[in-house]
N, C-alpha and C positions, 0 to 999 in steps of 0.2 A: 264405284262398285259395279261390277259386271251384272247385267240384267239376267244372264242365263246361269251363272255360277251359283251353286247352293250356298246359303248362309252358313257360317261356322261360328261357334261361340264356345269359349272355354275359360277355365280358371287357372291363373298362374300365381303361385305363392312365392313371395320374395322374402327370404329370410337371411340372417347374418348376424354377426356380433354387433354390438352398438357401434354406430359411426362408420360402418363399412361402405356407406354410399347408397343405401337402398332407396331412400326417398328421391335422391338426385336421379337415380336410374329410372324409377317410375315416372318422374316428370319428363325425362327424355323419351321414353317409350310412348307416353301419351302425346307429347309434343307441346305441352304447356304445364304450368305449375298446378299440381293437385295435392302434393304432399309437402309439408313443411321441412325445410332443411336447416340444420344448425350445426355449428362446430361442437355444440354441447351434446354429449352422448345421451341416448334415450329420450330424444325429443318426440319421436312418434309414439303416441299412446293408443289411439284407437285403431281398429282395423280399417284404416282409410283405404278406399278403393280408388284405383285409377282405371280408366276404360280406354284402351288403345285400339285403334282400327288399323287394319292392313288389308287393303282390297276388300274381299267379301267376309273377312274374319274380324270378330270382335273378341278382344282378350280382356278379361276382368282381372286386374292386377290387385292382389291382396298385399298391401304394403305393411307387413307385420312389424310390431315393435321389436327392437333389438333384443335378442334373447340373452339373459344373463342370470346369475344366481339370485333368486328373489329373497329379499330380507323382510320387506314390509308388505302390508296388504296391497298397496298400490303396485309394487313390484310384481307380486303374485298375479294380480289381474292382468298386468301387461304381458307376462310370460304366457298366461293361459290364452290370451287373445292371439298371441303369435302362433302357438301350435294349432289352435282352431283354424287359423287361416291356411294352414298347410294340408288340412284333412281333404281328401278326395280331389285334390288339384290335378289338372292335366299335365302340369309341369311345376317342379319346385326349383327355384333358382337360389343357390347359396352364393351370396355376394361376399367376397373376401378382399379386405385391404391388404395388399402384400407388403406395404410399408410398415404399418402398425397392425401386426397380425392378431394381436389380443388372443394368443393361444389358449390362455386359461378359459376363455369363452368359446373359442373356435373348436377345440377338441371335444367338449361335451356335445356341441352341435353335430359334429361328424358322427359321434357315437349314436346319437338319436336318429340321424338320418340313415344310418347303415341299414336298418332293417325295414325301412319304410317302403310301401309298394309303389309310390308315385314315381314317375320318371324324373330323374334328378340331373341338374346341370350345374357345373361349377363355373362361376363367373369371377374371373380375377380383374379387379378394378384398378384404376390409377396406372394404366400402362404408360401414360404420358410422363410419369415421374419415376418409373421403375426400370431397372436394367433387365436385359432379356434373359440372361443365363439363370439368375436366381428365380425369375418368374417361371421358367420352364421346370426348373427343379421343384419349385413349390407345387406346381400343377401336378407333377408326377407323384409327389408324396401324398397330396390330398386325395388324388384319384384312387390311390392304393387303399385309402382308409374308408372310403364310401364309393359304391359303384355308380359313378357319374357317367351318364350316357355320352357327354361331350364336355369340352372345356372351351369357354369363350374368354378372350382377352379384350377388355374394353376400358374406356375412360368415360365414366358417367358424366364427368364435368365437361369434357370437350365434345362428347358424342362419338368418339372413335369406336368403331366396332359395334355400335348399338343397332344400326340398320340391319346388319347380318344376324345379330341375335334375335331382333324383332321378326325378321322373315322366317327364321328357323322355328321360332315358337308358334307363329301363325300356321305353319305347315302341320304342327302337331295337334291343333285344335279340332275337336270333333264336329260333325255337321249338327246344326241346331239353330233355332231362331235366335236372334239377338235378344239379349235381356234388357237392353237400354236403348233409348232413342239415339240416332246417329250423332246428334250434336251434344250429347251428355258426356262429360269427361270424368265425373266422379259421383259417388253415391252420397257424399257428404252434404247435408243441408247447408244452405247459405249461412245459416245462423251458427252452425258448428265450424264451418270454414272461417268465418269471421273471428271466432275465438282462437283458432289455430294461428291465424296470421298475427294477431296481437301477441300470442305467446311466443311466436318466433322472434318478434321484435324485442320482447322482454329479454330473451336469452342473448340475442344478438348485441344488444346495447349494454347489457349488464355483465356479460361474460362470466367471469369467476366470482363476481361480487355476490350474485344471488344464487343460493343453492338450488338444487333441483326441486325442492318441495315448494313449488308455487303452482297455482292453477289460474286459469282465466274462465270465469263463469259468465254465460249469456244471461242478461237480465231482461232485455226487450229488443226486438228487431221489427221495425215497422216501416212501411213505405209511406212517405209524405204525399200530399196531393200533387206536388210538382214532380213526382217521380223519383225524387232522391230518397235515400234510405237513412233512417235514424237508428243508430245502434248504441245501446247502453250495456257496458260490461263491467264486471267486478274482478279485480286482481286480488286473489286470495293468497296471503303469505302466512307462514307458520309462526313467526316471531315478531314481536314489536320492534325489535332492533333492526329488522329488515325494511321497515317502512320508510325510513329516511333514504335508504339506498334506491328504492323504487321511485320515490317522489323526486329526489334530487334537490338542489339548492333552489328554494323558492318555487318548487314544483316543476323545474326545468326538465328533469329526466322523464317524468311522466308525460310531460307535454311532447317531448321528442319522440317517445315510444308511440303516443297516440297519432302524431303527424305522419310518421313512417307507415304505421298500420293503416291509417285512413287513405293514404296515397295508393298503397298496394291494393286495398279492397276496391277503391274506385276503379282501378285499372281492370281488376278481375270481374267486377260486377257490371262495368260499363255505365255506371251512374254516379252522381255526386253522392258522397257519404259524410254523414254527420256522426262522429264517433265520441262517445263520452265514457271516460274511464274513471274509476275510483278504486281505492285500495282498502282492503279489509284484513284485519288480523284474525286468524282462526287457528289456534294451535293444533286442533284435531281435524282439520279439513280432510286429511288423507284417510280418516276413518269414516267419512261421510258417504253413505250409499247414494244420497241425492246428487252429490257432486260427481261421483263416479259415472252415474247414468248420464249427467249432463255432458261429460267429456267423452262419452261413447264407449265406456268400459263396463264389462260385466262385474257384478259384485262377487268377489271370490273370498271365501272364509279362510 
């Protein structure tokens, strides 16, 4: 960072239909993993922030949940969190997957964006697997539906086009002191981050077997005298029939989930991690205010 240049700091909201690649892009912009990614839609629940630096500029990235038609209280809380993340942002990025466009979710998003005062950018993801002509046609069509200031073509997975997008966003940010220390990459507490990492493994290893209605609750998080971290978490599922799926034969699946989460946490935290998981059935967990607050969501009636 230059000694003479004034500091700049601003807010960038990242929105899009579920599974468009928002979390992957946030991780690319930050330069390390701060948001969980999963092939399962709607994995991002809380307003997880990533903090990206570019020379003298600090960009606070609000990685909003995928916006979709809400049916349950949990869904409503996630959609509410998503739109809150876009309020008064210095830039709003609409991430679109041109391969699986999910138009039933994309069109309402464009309608909502149309009248918003924030500066809006269209980011077409997955250029590494898309043909050029359909991409350009899609860019033109979507730009006519909402007044995007510019269109960026990127691959969040490979990083193609991301440095140009990052530099452009940095140039938009207003002068102002940084909100976070230089070495901080997320506002998520280590306790919350640990539950997100476990939840990602839960989705990754169980794929379609486990429905979306599961949560990981933090029970305790403490540093041992030797500097290692001891973490106890509870995996909450809605039905008794799901317990065997999570546990696996002789507890093998739960052990594999725990081992993968522990290895990743040790890498992120830079210390040895002792992770203890257990499974609890609670049919009404998605109606619990306490669980909502634990996983970083506001209680929405």
